[in-house]
C-alpha positions, 0 to 999 in steps of 0.5 A: 463175274470173273472173265476167262483168263484168255480175255485178260491176257495180252498174249491171248492171240497166241493160241498155242500158249492157251490150254485146249478148253480156252482155245475151244472157247475162242473158236465157239465165240468166233463161229457164233459171231460169224453166224450172227454177221451172216444171218444179218447179211442174209436178212438184209439181202432177203429184204432187198430182193423182196423190194426188188421183186415188187417195184415201185408202182409209179416206176413200173406201171403207166399202162397194163391189160386187164386179165380178170375182173374180181369185183366191181372195184378190183382188177387183175392186170398182166403186169406181175399178175398184180391186183389193182383196187380202183381208187376212191370207190367201193363197189358192192361186196359178194353178198350185197345187192348190185354186186353182180351188176357192178362186176359185169359192168366193170368187166364190160369196161375193162376186161381184156382191154388196155388201160392207163393207170394214174396214181394218187398219194396212196399207190398201195393198200394194206393188202399190197394191191395197187390203188389207182384210177383207171382210164380205158378207151377215154373213160375213167372207170372209177367215175363211170361205175359211180355214175352208173350207181354201181359203186359208192365214193370212198375217199381216204386221205390218200385218194383225194385227187379226183374227189370232185369228179367222183362226188359229182358222178355220185350226185348224178347217180343219186338223182337218177336213182340208179343202181344202189340208189334204186334200193330201199334205204336201210333203217335210219339211225339217230347218228352215224360214225364216220371213219375218215381214214377208212373212207367208210361210215358205220352204225353206232357201235360197229366194230369193223376196222375200216382203215385196213382196207385202204392202208390208212392209219387209225383216226378217231371216228366222227359223229355225223347226223345223217347218211346224206351228210356221210355221202356228201363227204365221200364216205361209203357205207360199211359192208358189215353193218350196212348203215 
């Protein structure tokens, strides 16, 4: 392809010597280049502003006040109106047994109370919620809900710091048949699929994508022989297939 004469002419910077249409080409190309540079600068500035608007949790939070309890494992706090998911647990969802009891118990523990927030390796999930352990009035709320039988342990690669405490609390709740452990168990499967990344276990063939809720990358599921074995490994039942 032949290049315009002004691109190969050593005197092209002397615009007055060029024909009008070539001068117009130069102006268009220069304006286009300026537009590209400006767009890149604005995109970079926008990205920086978004990150500045949502500070690193470890830098921004150590304490807060709970202004709303959305579920047994999700709170809204007064700092930047953030949502906070309780690390290492899963409370019953809206259409699951013990959902209301779990939400009420969580509200009793933290609503309108000052809380202390402690982070694990993972401090946000894929939905942008903070993920943390919450202490209120000397009580670890995550562990208390599990010990009351109103949440299951749900361990992911990023929420392992208090695994021993949570699993011990769950063992006590199971032994006492509290909350979710007082319900008749579902039909037994020959085996179950455990998703270590999402901290859930499923019925064989369940298509639910567990990792997204905890922000973990996809990891192949493992075959596990029993529900008990899944619970002992810190996996919670999938809210869709309810194994």
